[in-house]
N, C-alpha and C positions, 0 to 999 in steps of 0.2 A: 559166393555168399548168398544166402537166401534173400529174396526181395521182401520189402515190407508188406504187411497184410492190408495196409490202407494207403491211399494216395493223398487224401486230404483229411485232416483232423481238426476238431475244435477242442482246445485244451481249456478247461475251467480251473483257474487257480484261485484259491481263497486268499483274502488279504492276510489272514493268520499264517498262511504258508510262508510269507515273507518275513515274519517276526523271528523265525528260528527259535532260540531259547529265550529271547527277550520277551518282556511283558507288553511291549508296545512298539509301534513303528516298524522300520525296515532294518533287518540285519544284513549288512553288506556281504558277509561270507555266504549266507544262505541264498541271497538273490543271485550271487555269482554262480553258485553251484546249480541252481535251477536253470539259469539261462544256458549254462554249459551242457546240461542234459537236453535242453531244447535244440541246441546247435547240433548235437549228435544225431538227432532225428532229422533235422533239416538237411544235414550232409548225406543222409540216405536217399534224398530226393522227395521227402514227404513235405507237402504243403501244410503249414501250421498257422492256425488262427488262435488267438488267446482272448479269453474273457477273464478279466481280473476283478476280484472283490475289493472291499474297502474296510473290512472288519478290524484290521490292525490299526486303523486311524480313527474311523467313526462308522457306526452303523445306526440306521434309523430306529431299530428296535432295541438298542443297547440301553443299559441303565442311565448312561450319560444323557440320553435323549428324553428322559422321563419328564413329563409335563409339557413337552414340546408339541407343537402341531405336527402330526405324523408326516404330512407331505413335506414340510420344511425340513424335518429330520432326515427324510429319505433323500431330498436334494443334497443335503450336506454329505450323506453317504456316497452319493454319486460323484461329488467333487473329490472325495477321498479315493475313489477308484481311478479317477483321472491322475491323481498324484502317484498312485502305484503304477499306472500304465507308463508314465514318464520315467519313473525309476527303473522299470523293466526295460524300456527302450534304451536308457543310458547304459545299463549293465550289458545289454546285447551289443551296443556299439563298441564297448571296451573289448569284447572278444571277437569282433569282426563280423557280427551278425547284423544284416540290414533289416530294419523293421520300420513299420509305420504305425502311428497311433491315430485311431479314429474315435471321436467322441460323439455320443448320442446327444449331448448338450453342445450348443454352439459356443466354443471358446477358441476362436480362430487364431489368436496369437500363440496358443499353446498346442493345439492339436487340430487336425483337419476334421471337418464334420463327417459323420458316417454317410458314405455313399456306397451302396451295394456293388455297383458295377466296377467302381474304382478298387474296392477291397478285393474283389475276385481277380482283377487284373494284377494287383500286387502279389496275390498268392501264386498266380500262374508264372510270375516273374521270379518266384523263389524267395520273396520277402515274407517276413513274419508280420502278420497284422494283429495289432493289439487293440481290442475294443474296450474303451472306457465309458463310464457313466451309465452302465447297465442298459436298460431299454430306453432311458431318457424319461421314464414315467415313474412317479411315486407309486408305492404299494406293490411294486414288482421286484423280486429279488434278482441278484446277479445269476442265480441258477436258471431262472426263467430267461434272462438275457442270453445265457449260454445255449439254451435249447433253441431260442429264436434265431440267434446268429448262426448256429449250427445248421439250421434248415435253410436260412437265406444264402449261406456260403456253399450249399450242397455238400456239406461235410459227410463223410461216410460213418463217422462215430463221434460221440461227445466223450472226452476223457475227463472225468472228475478227479482232480488231484486232492487228496485229503491227508489226514494224519494217520489213518489206519489203512492197512493193505487189503481193503475190500469190504464187503458187507457181511456181517456176522449174524448168527441166530440170536445173539445177546451181546452185551457190552463185554468185549474181551478183557478189558481192564479190571472188571469186577467179577467176571465169571470165567475161570480158566477152562471150563468145558465148552465154551462158545465155539461154534464151528463156522468156518468161512464158506460162504456159497461160492461155487465156481461160476455158476450162471443162474439166472432168475428170469421169470417172465415179468413184464410190466404189471400185469394184474396181480401177480403174487406179491410184488413189492408194494403195491398200493393197498391190497387187502391186509397184509401183515404189518402195514405201517412201518416198513423198514426205512431207515434214514439214508436213502440214496440221494434224493434231491427233494425239494419241496413239491407238493402235490401238483401245482400248476405246471412246473417244468416237466415233471414226470408224465403228466397227461399229454402235454404238447408232444413230447418225444414218442409216446405210445401211439398217438393219433397219426403221426407222420412216419411211423416205423423207423425211427432214428435210434440205433442202439447206443447204450451208455456203458462205459467201463469205469469202475471205481477202483482206484489204486493209491498207494502211498507215495507222495512226492519226496518223502524223507528216506525212502529206500533206494539206495544207489542202483542206477540202471533200470529201475522199474518202468519208466516211461518208454525207453527203447524196447523193453521186452513186450510191453502191451502193443506197441506199434508193429512189432515183428510177429504178433499173433500168438505169443507164448502164453503159458498158464500163469498169469499174473493178475492179482486182484479179482474182481467180480464183474461179470458181464451181465447187463440187463438187456434182454432181447425181446423183440416183438413176438 
């Protein structure tokens, strides 16, 4: 069997990915399917770190936060990501996958604080590390947290799991002629304002030459295909 293309990856999961077909919260069947796909990759010997969003519960820039102080709303969003991280850890435990949650905000009864050396040691031991609370700072997205943690963990690639199977020339839902990019340069993604990640995260990855792969988490086996280096999704390369 061919060996994986990457030894250590950073998987960025949006909170919305956990909703499935629901309009809010966490869909149990969906989260079970996602962690099963993660386990397939871990079983190949790949070290997996996860950054989780909170948009299924609360996000600082959502209409629900209208009129709120932006920093307060962002802190609420960070707590939502910790809730998702715990749900992810619980789902992993049910399928026999050992994981650790580290939070950028100190909530020691719930999750251990983020310590880089400890997180790297967990990865080396074959455990999945789930990072909650984003960067721990307001005004920064979980995309930026994924870029930051990816660099700190010495990940070889950031995998952004989305609802669409890559980056397209246009919205494939409204334009049937939209074409999927197989690969892109960072500069191209920034100049064309393609929705890969937010500009801060994209610039961070570009400056550190950390490649990004955008793929659909709803496509069966897509995560494994990306990790094996197959033609899946869109790669953004330095």
